[in-house]
LORO-345581 format. One line per field, with one value per residue (C-alpha): residue number from 1; chain; x, y, z negated. Coordinates in Angstrom, 1 decimal. Layout:
resi = NUM	...;
chain = A	...;
c1 = X	...;
c2 = Y	...;
c3 = Z	...;
! end
This chain:
resi = 1	2	3	4	5	6	7	8	9	10	11	12	13	14	15	16	17	18	19	20	21	22	23	24	25	26	27	28	29	30	31	32	33	34	35	36	37	38	39	40	41	42	43	44	45	46	47	48	49	50	51	52	53	54	55	56	57	58	59	60	61	62	63	64	65	66	67	68	69	70	71	72	73	74	75	76	77	78	79	80	81	82	83	84	85	86	87	88	89	90	91	92	93	94	95	96	97	98	99	100	101	102	103	104	105	106	107	108	109	110	111	112	113	114	115	116	117	118	119	120	121	122	123	124	125	126	127	128	129	130	131	132	133	134	135	136	137	138	139	140	141	142	143	144	145	146	147	148	149	150	151	152	153	154	155	156	157	158	159	160	161	162	163	164	165	166	167	168	169	170	171	172	173	174	175	176	177	178	179	180	181	182	183	184	185	186	187	188	189	190	191	192	193	194	195	196	197	198	199	200	201	202	203	204	205	206	207	208	209	210	211	212	213	214	215	216	217	218	219	220	221	222	223	224	225	226	227	228	229	230	231	232	233	234	235	236	237	238	239	240	241	242	243	244	245	246	247	248	249	250	251	252	253	254	255	256	257;
chain = A	A	A	A	A	A	A	A	A	A	A	A	A	A	A	A	A	A	A	A	A	A	A	A	A	A	A	A	A	A	A	A	A	A	A	A	A	A	A	A	A	A	A	A	A	A	A	A	A	A	A	A	A	A	A	A	A	A	A	A	A	A	A	A	A	A	A	A	A	A	A	A	A	A	A	A	A	A	A	A	A	A	A	A	A	A	A	A	A	A	A	A	A	A	A	A	A	A	A	A	A	A	A	A	A	A	A	A	A	A	A	A	A	A	A	A	A	A	A	A	A	A	A	A	A	A	A	A	A	A	A	A	A	A	A	A	A	A	A	A	A	A	A	A	A	A	A	A	A	A	A	A	A	A	A	A	A	A	A	A	A	A	A	A	A	A	A	A	A	A	A	A	A	A	A	A	A	A	A	A	A	A	A	A	A	A	A	A	A	A	A	A	A	A	A	A	A	A	A	A	A	A	A	A	A	A	A	A	A	A	A	A	A	A	A	A	A	A	A	A	A	A	A	A	A	A	A	A	A	A	A	A	A	A	A	A	A	A	A	A	A	A	A	A	A	A	A	A	A	A	A	A	A	A	A	A	A;
c1 = -48.8	-47.4	-44.1	-43.7	-44.4	-41.6	-39.2	-40.1	-39.5	-36.3	-35.0	-35.9	-34.1	-31.1	-31.1	-31.1	-28.3	-26.1	-26.7	-24.4	-21.7	-22.1	-21.9	-18.8	-17.2	-18.0	-16.5	-13.5	-13.0	-13.2	-11.1	-7.4	-5.1	-2.6	-2.8	0.8	2.3	3.8	0.5	-1.5	0.9	0.6	-3.2	-3.6	-4.9	-2.2	-2.8	-2.5	0.8	2.1	1.3	3.0	6.1	6.3	6.0	8.7	11.0	10.3	11.2	14.5	15.2	14.5	17.1	19.6	19.4	19.6	22.9	24.4	23.4	24.4	28.0	28.1	27.0	29.3	32.3	31.3	30.7	34.1	35.9	34.1	34.6	38.4	38.5	36.5	38.7	41.8	40.4	39.4	42.9	44.4	45.2	45.4	44.1	47.7	48.1	45.2	46.6	50.0	48.5	48.6	45.2	43.2	44.4	42.3	39.1	36.2	35.6	39.3	39.5	36.4	37.9	41.3	39.7	37.6	40.7	42.6	39.7	39.4	43.1	42.4	39.6	41.3	40.5	36.9	37.0	33.3	32.6	35.2	33.6	30.2	31.4	33.1	29.9	28.0	30.4	30.0	26.2	26.4	28.7	26.4	23.4	25.4	26.3	22.7	21.6	24.2	23.3	19.6	20.1	18.2	16.6	13.7	12.9	12.2	9.7	8.0	7.9	6.6	3.8	2.6	3.2	0.2	-2.1	-0.6	-1.2	-4.7	-5.3	-4.3	-6.6	-9.6	-8.9	-8.6	-11.8	-13.6	-12.5	-13.8	-17.2	-17.1	-16.4	-19.4	-21.6	-20.4	-20.7	-23.9	-22.7	-21.3	-19.4	-16.3	-14.3	-15.1	-14.5	-11.5	-8.7	-9.5	-9.7	-6.5	-4.7	-6.1	-5.0	-1.5	-1.2	-2.0	0.5	3.3	2.5	2.9	6.1	7.5	6.1	6.9	10.7	10.8	9.2	11.4	14.6	13.7	13.2	16.5	18.4	16.7	18.1	21.5	21.7	20.7	23.4	26.0	24.9	25.4	28.9	29.7	28.3	30.6	33.6	32.6	32.3	35.7	37.2	35.4	36.9	40.4	39.6	38.4	41.5	43.8	41.9	42.1	45.8	46.5	47.9	45.4	47.5	50.6	48.4	46.8	50.1	51.5	48.4;
c2 = -67.7	-65.2	-67.1	-66.9	-63.2	-62.8	-64.7	-62.5	-59.3	-60.7	-61.5	-58.0	-56.4	-58.6	-57.5	-53.8	-54.4	-56.1	-53.8	-51.0	-53.5	-55.0	-51.5	-50.7	-54.0	-53.3	-49.8	-51.2	-53.6	-50.8	-48.2	-48.6	-49.6	-46.9	-43.4	-42.5	-40.6	-43.7	-45.7	-42.9	-42.8	-46.6	-46.5	-43.5	-43.6	-44.0	-40.5	-39.0	-41.0	-39.5	-36.0	-36.7	-38.1	-35.1	-32.6	-34.5	-34.3	-30.6	-30.1	-32.0	-29.8	-26.7	-27.6	-28.7	-25.3	-23.6	-25.3	-24.9	-21.3	-20.3	-21.6	-20.0	-16.6	-16.6	-17.4	-14.8	-12.1	-12.7	-12.6	-9.4	-7.7	-8.3	-7.0	-3.9	-3.1	-3.4	-1.2	1.7	2.1	2.4	5.6	4.3	1.4	0.7	-0.4	-2.9	-4.1	-4.8	-6.5	-10.3	-10.8	-7.8	-8.1	-11.3	-10.0	-9.7	-6.0	-5.0	-7.2	-5.5	-2.0	-2.9	-4.6	-1.5	0.8	-1.4	-1.3	2.4	3.2	5.3	7.3	8.4	12.0	11.2	10.3	10.6	8.1	5.7	6.0	5.4	2.2	1.0	1.6	-0.4	-3.3	-3.1	-3.2	-6.3	-7.9	-7.1	-8.6	-11.8	-12.0	-11.5	-14.3	-16.6	-15.9	-16.4	-19.7	-22.2	-19.6	-19.3	-22.9	-21.9	-19.4	-22.0	-24.5	-21.9	-20.8	-24.3	-26.6	-25.5	-26.0	-29.4	-30.4	-29.0	-31.2	-34.3	-33.2	-32.8	-36.2	-37.9	-36.3	-37.3	-40.9	-40.6	-39.6	-42.5	-44.8	-43.4	-44.0	-47.6	-48.5	-46.5	-45.1	-41.9	-43.6	-41.7	-44.9	-44.9	-41.2	-40.5	-42.4	-40.8	-37.3	-37.9	-39.0	-36.0	-33.5	-35.1	-34.1	-30.5	-30.6	-31.9	-29.2	-26.5	-28.1	-27.8	-24.3	-22.3	-22.9	-22.3	-18.9	-17.9	-19.1	-17.4	-14.1	-14.5	-15.2	-12.3	-9.9	-11.6	-11.4	-7.8	-7.1	-8.9	-7.0	-3.7	-4.9	-5.6	-2.2	-0.6	-2.3	-1.2	2.4	2.2	1.0	3.6	6.3	4.8	5.0	8.6	9.6	8.0	9.7	13.0	12.6	11.4	8.1	5.7	5.6	4.1	1.6	0.5	0.1	-2.0	-4.2;
c3 = -10.8	-13.2	-13.2	-9.4	-9.5	-12.1	-9.9	-6.8	-8.8	-10.1	-6.6	-5.4	-8.3	-7.6	-3.9	-5.0	-7.4	-4.9	-1.9	-3.0	-3.8	-0.3	1.3	-0.8	0.3	3.9	3.6	1.9	4.8	7.3	5.5	6.4	3.5	4.4	6.0	6.1	9.1	10.6	10.2	11.7	14.7	15.2	15.0	17.3	20.8	23.5	24.8	21.4	21.0	24.2	22.9	19.6	21.3	23.7	20.8	18.8	21.8	22.1	18.5	19.0	22.0	19.9	17.3	19.9	21.6	18.3	17.3	20.8	21.3	17.8	18.4	21.8	20.5	17.6	19.8	22.4	19.8	18.1	21.4	22.7	19.3	19.5	23.1	22.2	19.2	21.4	24.2	22.0	20.8	24.4	26.2	29.7	31.8	32.6	29.0	29.4	32.7	31.1	28.1	28.4	26.8	28.1	31.7	32.1	30.5	33.1	32.6	33.0	36.1	37.5	36.9	38.4	41.4	42.2	41.8	44.3	46.8	46.4	46.7	49.8	48.1	44.9	45.8	44.9	41.2	40.6	43.4	41.9	38.5	39.9	41.6	38.5	36.5	39.1	38.7	34.9	35.2	37.3	34.8	31.9	33.9	34.5	30.8	29.8	32.2	30.9	27.3	27.8	29.5	27.4	25.2	27.6	26.9	23.3	24.4	26.5	23.6	21.2	23.6	24.7	21.7	19.7	22.7	23.5	19.8	20.0	23.1	21.1	18.3	20.6	22.2	18.8	17.4	20.6	20.0	16.4	17.7	20.2	17.2	15.3	18.3	18.7	15.0	14.5	11.2	9.9	7.1	6.1	6.4	10.1	10.8	8.6	10.4	13.8	12.4	10.4	13.6	15.5	12.8	12.8	16.5	15.5	12.7	15.0	17.5	14.8	13.6	17.1	17.8	14.7	14.6	18.4	18.0	15.1	16.7	20.0	18.3	16.4	19.6	21.4	18.8	18.9	22.7	22.6	20.1	22.2	25.3	23.4	22.4	26.1	27.0	24.4	25.9	29.4	28.2	26.6	29.9	31.9	29.6	30.4	34.2	33.8	31.9	34.5	37.4	35.6	35.0	38.6	37.2	38.9	42.2	40.6	38.7	42.0	43.7	40.9	40.9;
! end
């Protein structure tokens, strides 16, 4: 009888000894062997994958706009700076009209066009200057619209990408809780993959949003500087128009145009 009790106690102790090992083996079977970015993307829910792909495309669009707009602004600034430097050295709009390069610049064309249309009203120099200023303002507005084309997309990406990533995170964590309910366990091996996939969506959202905000602010400053340069060129041409009107030289210029 004593022998049988010894065997029973031995079997119970054996059961307690092997139970943690069984639990560890089960957890090891559940825990994924790899938690890299690629593996987490492959294992993610389809909706989380759509969110990640959309954010990745937004990031590609951000850097594409950055390169394209950077080249456009550099070219426009260099061209406008050259025009401005030439205009400030002139004494008359006639000199700009006879210059092969300046004659085809938008601001000079606007001034010459207004002088031609106002050829029968040269006795009212203030009215002519007012109309020239109006043309220059419309030109500056058109330049601003052209330069901001595409930059507003950066503002949209910067404002919405974090929330889109957060949506993917919430969806992934919700799936993790569903997995907990189905498996009836709170083992970290069950919860960790879903949470990791969810946090990956947030990370991609921040990767898309942060550069978009920084680049948008950079281009906003650059566009403002370019607009100021255009305004300086317009002011230089307006001074030429004012000089010609004061000298009574605008009429010959209009006739030759």
